[in-house]
C-alpha positions, 0 to 999 in steps of 0.5 A: 499500499502506498503511504501518503508521503509517497503519493504526495511526491508522485503527485508533485512531479507529475504536475510538471509539464513534460513529465509523462509518467512514473512507474514503480514496483506496483506497475511491474506485472508478475514478480518484482525481481530480475532473479530466477525463482529457484536460485541457490543460496538466495533467501530473498530475491533482489527487487527491481524497484523497492516495494516498501522500505529501501533496502540498500543505497541507490536502490531504484524506487521507479522510472520517470518518463519525460519528454527529455532527459533533462526534464526526467533528471529534474523530476528525479532530483525533485523526488530526491529532495522531497524524500530527504525532507 
């Protein structure tokens, strides 16, 4: 379930003209992992996007789709600044 803080972050940057979408763990069909389901010595598969708490440094939380690379970076910086508040 998405908490209010995450929802506010997504809503803020989606209002920026040229930002088209944000895709997160909930948007991945099937399993949110790139690892095979029966891999030896792996107790918990690594997620593509964090689904709740961030588990390691630089773990991706999603992908921003925008009309330009610069605008996508701006929106990503906005998300980071809102997360660190």
